[in-house]
C-alpha positions as CSV (number, residue, x, y, z in Angstrom):
1,M,24.4,-40.4,-31.3
2,M,25.0,-36.7,-31.7
3,E,23.5,-34.7,-28.8
4,A,20.8,-32.0,-29.5
5,A,23.2,-29.2,-28.7
6,D,25.7,-30.5,-31.2
7,R,23.1,-31.1,-33.9
8,A,21.8,-27.6,-33.4
9,K,25.3,-26.2,-34.3
10,Y,25.1,-27.8,-37.8
11,I,21.5,-27.0,-38.6
12,P,21.0,-23.6,-40.2
13,L,18.2,-21.6,-38.6
14,R,16.1,-20.6,-41.6
15,L,13.6,-17.9,-40.5
16,P,10.5,-17.9,-42.8
17,Y,11.0,-14.3,-44.0
18,K,13.6,-12.0,-45.5
19,P,14.5,-9.2,-43.2
20,L,13.6,-5.7,-44.4
21,P,16.4,-3.1,-44.5
22,W,15.3,-1.4,-41.3
23,Q,15.1,-4.8,-39.6
24,Q,18.6,-5.7,-40.7
25,A,19.9,-2.4,-39.3
26,V,18.3,-3.1,-35.9
27,K,19.6,-6.7,-35.9
28,A,23.1,-5.5,-36.7
29,D,23.2,-2.9,-33.8
30,K,25.0,-4.1,-30.7
31,H,23.4,-1.9,-28.0
32,R,21.8,-3.7,-25.1
33,F,18.6,-1.6,-25.1
34,K,16.7,-0.9,-28.3
35,V,13.6,1.2,-28.6
36,I,11.7,0.9,-31.9
37,P,8.6,3.0,-32.4
38,A,7.2,1.7,-35.7
39,G,4.1,2.2,-37.8
40,R,1.4,-0.4,-38.3
41,R,2.3,-3.5,-40.3
42,S,5.9,-2.4,-40.5
43,G,7.2,-5.8,-39.2
44,K,8.1,-4.8,-35.7
45,T,6.6,-7.9,-34.0
46,I,8.4,-10.2,-36.6
47,L,11.6,-8.4,-35.7
48,G,11.0,-9.0,-31.9
49,A,10.2,-12.7,-32.6
50,D,13.3,-13.0,-34.7
51,D,15.5,-11.6,-31.9
52,L,14.1,-14.1,-29.3
53,T,14.2,-17.0,-31.7
54,V,17.9,-16.5,-32.5
55,G,18.6,-16.1,-28.9
56,A,16.9,-19.3,-27.8
57,A,18.5,-21.2,-30.7
58,T,22.0,-20.1,-30.0
59,V,22.2,-19.8,-26.2
60,P,21.6,-23.1,-24.4
61,N,19.5,-23.1,-21.2
62,S,18.5,-19.4,-21.8
63,V,15.2,-17.9,-20.8
64,N,13.7,-15.6,-23.4
65,W,10.4,-13.7,-22.9
66,Y,8.0,-11.9,-25.2
67,V,5.7,-9.7,-23.1
68,G,2.6,-8.2,-24.7
69,P,0.0,-5.9,-23.2
70,T,-2.0,-8.8,-22.1
71,Y,-1.7,-12.6,-22.2
72,G,-4.4,-12.8,-24.8
73,A,-2.8,-10.1,-26.9
74,A,0.6,-11.8,-26.8
75,K,-1.0,-15.0,-28.0
76,D,-3.0,-13.3,-30.8
77,I,-0.1,-11.1,-32.0
78,A,3.0,-13.4,-31.8
79,W,2.3,-17.1,-30.9
80,E,1.9,-18.3,-34.5
81,I,5.0,-16.3,-35.6
82,F,7.1,-18.2,-33.0
83,K,5.8,-21.6,-34.0
84,L,6.5,-20.8,-37.6
85,N,10.0,-19.7,-36.8
86,F,10.8,-23.0,-35.2
87,K,9.4,-25.1,-38.1
88,D,12.9,-26.5,-39.0
89,F,13.6,-27.4,-35.4
90,Y,10.4,-29.6,-35.3
91,R,11.7,-31.4,-38.4
92,Y,15.1,-32.1,-37.0
93,G,13.8,-33.2,-33.6
94,L,15.3,-30.3,-31.6
95,I,12.0,-29.3,-29.9
96,D,11.6,-30.7,-26.4
97,K,8.0,-29.6,-26.0
98,V,5.5,-27.0,-26.9
99,V,2.9,-26.1,-24.2
100,E,0.0,-24.3,-25.8
101,S,-1.7,-23.5,-22.5
102,D,1.5,-21.7,-21.3
103,L,2.6,-20.3,-24.7
104,L,5.9,-22.0,-24.1
105,I,8.5,-23.5,-26.4
106,R,11.4,-25.5,-24.9
107,L,14.3,-26.6,-27.1
108,K,16.4,-29.8,-26.5
109,I,19.3,-27.5,-25.7
110,G,17.4,-26.3,-22.6
111,S,16.5,-22.9,-23.8
112,V,12.9,-21.6,-23.4
113,I,10.8,-19.0,-25.2
114,Q,7.6,-18.0,-23.4
115,L,4.9,-15.4,-24.1
116,K,3.6,-13.3,-21.2
117,G,1.1,-10.5,-20.5
118,G,2.0,-7.2,-18.9
119,D,-1.4,-7.0,-17.2
120,K,-0.4,-9.6,-14.7
121,P,2.8,-8.2,-13.1
122,D,3.0,-10.7,-10.3
123,S,3.4,-13.5,-12.8
124,L,6.5,-11.8,-14.2
125,R,8.5,-11.7,-11.0
126,G,11.3,-14.0,-9.7
127,V,13.1,-15.0,-13.0
128,K,16.4,-14.3,-14.5
129,L,16.0,-13.4,-18.2
130,N,18.6,-13.8,-21.0
131,R,16.6,-11.9,-23.5
132,L,13.4,-9.8,-23.5
133,V,11.1,-8.2,-26.0
134,I,8.3,-5.8,-24.7
135,D,5.7,-5.2,-27.4
136,E,3.3,-2.2,-27.2
137,Y,4.9,-0.9,-24.1
138,A,3.1,2.5,-24.7
139,I,-0.2,1.0,-23.5
140,M,1.3,-0.8,-20.5
141,K,2.0,0.8,-17.1
142,K,5.5,2.0,-17.0
143,E,6.1,0.1,-13.7
144,I,6.0,-3.2,-15.8
145,W,9.5,-2.3,-17.0
146,E,10.9,-0.2,-14.2
147,E,9.8,-2.2,-11.2
148,V,9.1,-5.7,-12.5
149,L,11.0,-6.6,-15.7
150,Q,14.1,-4.5,-15.4
151,P,15.4,-6.3,-12.3
152,A,14.8,-9.6,-14.1
153,T,17.3,-8.6,-16.8
154,S,20.1,-7.4,-14.5
155,D,21.7,-10.7,-13.5
156,M,22.4,-11.8,-17.1
157,K,22.7,-8.2,-18.5
158,A,19.9,-9.3,-20.9
159,P,19.4,-7.5,-24.2
160,V,16.0,-5.8,-24.2
161,M,13.9,-4.6,-27.2
162,F,10.9,-2.3,-26.8
163,I,8.7,-2.2,-29.9
164,G,5.3,-0.7,-30.5
165,T,3.2,2.2,-31.8
166,P,3.4,5.4,-29.8
167,K,0.5,6.6,-27.7
168,G,1.2,10.2,-26.9
169,Y,4.1,11.6,-24.9
170,N,4.3,8.9,-22.2
171,H,6.9,6.5,-20.9
172,F,7.5,5.0,-24.3
173,Y,8.5,8.4,-25.5
174,D,10.9,8.8,-22.6
175,L,12.6,5.5,-23.5
176,F,12.9,6.6,-27.1
177,N,14.8,9.6,-25.9
178,M,17.2,7.5,-23.8
179,A,19.5,7.0,-26.8
180,A,20.3,10.7,-26.7
181,K,20.9,10.7,-22.9
182,N,22.8,7.5,-22.7
183,P,24.1,6.5,-26.2
184,A,26.5,3.9,-24.7
185,D,23.6,1.6,-23.7
186,W,20.6,2.7,-25.7
187,Y,19.7,2.7,-29.3
188,S,16.5,4.1,-30.9
189,K,15.1,3.8,-34.4
190,H,11.9,5.4,-35.7
191,V,10.2,3.5,-38.5
192,K,7.3,4.7,-40.7
193,T,5.1,2.2,-42.4
194,S,5.8,3.8,-45.7
195,E,9.6,3.3,-45.2
196,A,9.0,-0.4,-44.4
197,G,7.3,-0.9,-47.7
198,T,4.9,-3.5,-46.3
199,I,1.7,-1.7,-47.4
200,P,1.0,-0.5,-51.0
201,P,1.4,3.3,-51.4
202,E,-2.2,3.6,-52.6
203,E,-3.5,2.0,-49.4
204,L,-1.5,4.4,-47.3
205,E,-2.8,7.3,-49.3
206,R,-6.4,6.1,-48.8
207,A,-5.7,5.9,-45.0
208,R,-4.2,9.3,-45.0
209,R,-7.4,10.7,-46.7
210,D,-9.9,8.9,-44.5
211,M,-8.3,9.2,-41.0
212,D,-7.8,12.0,-38.6
213,P,-4.4,13.5,-39.4
214,R,-3.1,12.9,-35.9
215,V,-4.3,9.3,-35.8
216,F,-2.7,8.6,-39.2
217,R,0.6,10.1,-38.0
218,Q,0.6,8.0,-34.9
219,E,-0.5,4.7,-36.4
220,Y,1.3,4.8,-39.7
221,E,4.2,7.2,-39.1
222,A,4.9,6.2,-35.5
223,S,4.6,9.8,-34.4
224,F,4.3,10.9,-30.8
225,E,1.0,12.9,-30.8
226,T,-1.2,14.8,-28.5
227,F,-4.9,14.0,-29.2
228,G,-8.2,15.8,-29.1
229,G,-10.2,15.2,-26.0
230,Q,-7.2,16.4,-24.0
231,V,-8.4,17.9,-20.8
232,F,-5.6,20.4,-20.5
233,A,-5.3,21.6,-24.1
234,D,-3.5,24.8,-22.9
235,F,-0.7,22.8,-21.4
236,S,2.7,23.4,-23.2
237,R,6.1,22.0,-22.3
238,E,7.5,25.3,-23.6
239,R,5.4,27.5,-21.3
240,H,4.8,25.3,-18.3
241,V,7.9,23.2,-17.8
242,A,11.0,24.9,-16.5
243,K,14.2,24.7,-18.5
244,E,16.2,23.7,-15.3
245,P,15.1,21.7,-12.2
246,I,13.2,23.9,-9.7
247,K,14.6,23.9,-6.2
248,F,12.6,24.2,-3.0
249,N,12.4,27.8,-1.9
250,P,12.1,28.1,1.9
251,G,11.0,31.7,1.5
252,M,7.8,30.7,-0.2
253,E,4.7,28.9,1.1
254,Y,5.2,25.2,1.1
255,C,2.3,22.9,0.2
256,L,1.6,19.3,-1.0
257,G,-1.0,17.6,-3.2
258,V,-1.7,14.0,-2.4
259,D,-3.7,11.2,-4.0
260,F,-3.7,8.1,-1.9
261,G,-3.1,4.7,-3.5
262,W,-1.9,1.2,-2.7
263,S,-1.7,-1.1,-5.8
264,A,-1.7,2.1,-7.8
265,P,0.9,4.5,-6.4
266,T,0.3,7.1,-3.8
267,A,1.1,10.3,-5.7
268,V,2.6,13.3,-3.9
269,L,3.4,16.7,-5.4
270,F,5.8,19.1,-3.7
271,I,4.8,22.7,-4.3
272,N,5.9,26.3,-3.6
273,V,3.4,29.3,-3.8
274,D,4.7,32.9,-4.0
275,A,3.1,36.1,-2.9
276,Q,1.5,36.6,-6.4
277,E,-0.1,33.1,-6.2
278,N,2.3,31.6,-8.8
279,V,2.6,27.9,-8.3
280,F,5.9,26.0,-8.6
281,V,5.8,22.1,-8.6
282,W,9.4,21.4,-7.7
283,S,9.3,17.6,-7.0
284,E,7.1,14.5,-7.1
285,L,6.9,11.2,-5.2
286,G,5.2,8.0,-6.3
287,R,5.1,4.9,-4.1
288,R,3.1,1.7,-4.5
289,E,2.1,-0.5,-1.6
290,T,3.8,1.9,0.9
291,P,2.3,2.7,4.3
292,I,1.5,6.3,5.1
293,P,4.2,6.6,7.9
294,V,6.8,5.7,5.3
295,I,5.4,8.2,2.8
296,G,5.4,10.8,5.7
297,K,9.1,10.1,6.3
298,H,9.9,10.8,2.6
299,I,7.9,14.1,2.8
300,I,9.8,15.2,6.0
301,D,13.2,14.4,4.4
302,A,12.4,16.2,1.1
303,A,12.7,19.7,2.5
304,A,13.9,19.3,6.1
305,P,13.8,21.2,8.4
306,A,10.8,22.9,6.6
307,R,7.4,21.4,7.0
308,P,4.4,21.9,4.7
309,T,1.8,24.3,5.8
310,L,-1.0,22.7,3.7
311,I,-1.5,19.2,2.4
312,G,-4.5,18.9,0.1
313,C,-5.5,15.3,-0.2
314,D,-8.1,13.0,-1.5
315,P,-11.3,12.8,0.7
316,A,-11.5,9.1,0.0
317,G,-8.4,8.8,2.2
318,D,-10.5,9.5,5.3
319,A,-12.3,6.2,4.9
320,K,-11.4,3.9,7.8
321,N,-9.3,0.8,6.9
322,E,-10.8,-2.0,8.9
323,A,-7.5,-4.0,9.0
324,L,-5.5,-1.0,10.3
325,G,-8.3,0.6,12.4
326,T,-7.5,4.0,11.0
327,S,-7.5,6.0,7.7
328,S,-4.8,7.4,5.5
329,V,-5.9,11.0,6.4
330,S,-5.7,10.2,10.1
331,E,-2.2,8.7,9.7
332,L,-1.1,11.8,7.8
333,R,-2.6,14.1,10.4
334,A,-0.8,12.2,13.2
335,I,2.5,13.3,11.5
336,F,1.6,16.8,10.2
337,S,-1.4,17.9,12.4
338,Y,-5.1,18.2,11.8
339,E,-4.9,21.8,10.5
340,V,-2.3,21.1,7.9
341,V,-3.9,18.0,6.3
342,R,-7.1,19.1,4.6
343,Y,-9.6,17.8,2.1
344,K,-12.8,19.0,0.5
345,H,-15.9,16.8,1.0
346,K,-17.1,15.5,-2.3
347,Y,-19.9,17.6,-3.9
348,P,-21.5,17.7,-7.4
349,G,-19.0,19.2,-9.8
350,I,-15.9,18.9,-7.6
351,I,-13.9,17.2,-10.3
352,Q,-14.8,19.9,-12.9
353,D,-13.9,22.6,-10.3
354,R,-10.5,21.0,-9.8
355,V,-9.9,20.9,-13.5
356,N,-11.0,24.5,-14.0
357,Q,-8.7,25.7,-11.2
358,I,-5.7,24.1,-12.9
359,R,-6.8,25.5,-16.3
360,K,-6.9,29.1,-14.8
361,W,-3.3,28.8,-13.7
362,L,-2.2,27.3,-17.0
363,R,-3.9,30.0,-19.1
364,N,-2.4,32.7,-17.0
365,D,1.1,31.2,-17.1
366,K,1.1,31.0,-13.3
367,L,1.9,27.3,-13.1
368,L,5.5,26.1,-13.6
369,I,6.7,22.5,-13.3
370,S,10.2,21.1,-12.7
371,P,11.4,18.9,-15.5
372,R,12.1,16.3,-12.8
373,C,8.3,15.8,-12.4
374,T,8.1,13.5,-15.4
375,N,4.9,11.7,-14.2
376,L,3.0,15.0,-13.8
377,I,4.2,16.3,-17.2
378,Q,3.1,13.1,-18.9
379,A,-0.2,13.2,-17.1
380,F,-1.0,16.7,-18.4
381,E,-0.5,15.4,-22.0
382,M,-2.3,12.1,-21.5
383,Y,-5.3,13.1,-19.3
384,R,-8.3,13.2,-21.6
385,Y,-12.1,12.9,-21.9
386,P,-13.7,9.7,-23.2
387,D,-14.9,9.6,-26.7
388,P,-18.4,11.1,-27.0
389,K,-21.4,8.9,-27.3
390,G,-23.4,10.3,-30.2
391,D,-23.5,14.0,-29.6
392,I,-23.0,13.7,-25.8
393,Q,-19.6,14.5,-24.4
394,S,-18.8,13.5,-20.8
395,E,-17.6,16.3,-18.5
396,L,-15.7,13.8,-16.5
397,P,-12.2,12.8,-17.6
398,L,-11.2,9.1,-18.0
399,K,-9.7,7.4,-15.1
400,D,-6.9,5.5,-16.8
401,G,-5.1,4.4,-13.7
402,I,-1.9,6.3,-14.7
403,S,-2.3,10.0,-15.5
404,D,-5.4,10.5,-13.3
405,H,-3.5,10.0,-10.0
406,W,-1.1,12.8,-10.7
407,I,-3.8,15.2,-11.9
408,D,-5.9,14.3,-8.9
409,A,-3.0,15.1,-6.6
410,L,-2.5,18.5,-8.2
411,G,-6.3,19.1,-8.1
412,E,-6.5,18.4,-4.4
413,F,-3.8,21.0,-3.8
414,F,-5.7,23.6,-5.9
415,I,-9.2,23.0,-4.5
416,N,-7.8,23.3,-1.0
417,R,-5.4,26.1,-1.4
418,F,-7.5,28.1,-3.9
419,P,-11.1,27.3,-3.1
420,V,-13.4,28.2,-6.1
421,R,-15.3,30.9,-4.2
422,K,-12.0,32.6,-3.2
423,S,-10.0,32.2,-6.4
424,S,-8.5,35.5,-7.6
425,C,-6.2,34.3,-10.4
426,G,-7.1,35.6,-13.8
427,V,-10.3,34.6,-15.7
428,A,-11.8,31.2,-16.4
């Protein structure tokens, strides 16, 4: 009797759709990394499922993953597509098993397709992947790729496809620009819904009329947009990001801003201040699950032999950790002294005061950021207020678990170095 692997060679894989021209162009490209920002209903998830289906059907014993924003989203978006793709394999007896509870399809040739959620990073570790598709990466934490999934693709040099709709100038935007920086490995293709031809023109025109222009451009034209509700509307990459990397200047005052974290990263900003109170953020450091003594060593090495004269930090870091018997602030003070490590006790309006201090320096063009500080730059563009409830607009920005850490670190520097009652920089 012919083995499953042999039978698979002679059974044509008929996918239940005809590829659109843009999908054919992406399929034909041979780059290992592909980044596809695409408008709604343009066929991006179908393309990702196609890529994994062909990989599983042609590479025995391969491990092929589709990762959505959450496990539930992965199931809702793509599970039925995969089952439909393998319809012929059911008919010819080439499916070993389908496990609905694990969103897993195993073929008789030993290859596996499995759907995963980016909200459970620990469940994504410890595998060797042959092929990977990450859907809606713009709404995941960037660590999902950089720290968790990228290592899983290294052993097999797995092809990786990033698909999704943009959500501002965040880490998905950075990956889209990788093709310009490293064209040997990276490929990018921007796809508008109108170009895909999947939605009638009159429906697109209705959406254009009825929607906020920026929302329409983002959702249907896959445009990278900055939205209303942005806390720092005055921020501009042209005005506030240096053209070249900023170097540490030992002749200026040397300060840090720190927001403590553990599962979320501890965020550290390295800052120079000149005699005119111009602020230069020349480097940044983000470390997850890293003890304070290790963070302190990184700080010491960053500008040795210089030491910071002020470290503005989160007051929550002075809470005692029962397991360690000490606090993050105390550990930092043991390295840099009590006088250097400072924080402002919480008071009503402290968050607004930190925001207003940063705004003053932005408006007066007295804040300049090194282009190496990619997390802080993205935070300025993504940090926003929640949508108003009725006519009531919150004065407190959203804590999204990504941008807020870097803005908090900068705010802690400002509120300690330039206390509100002593500020002399420009006008509010």
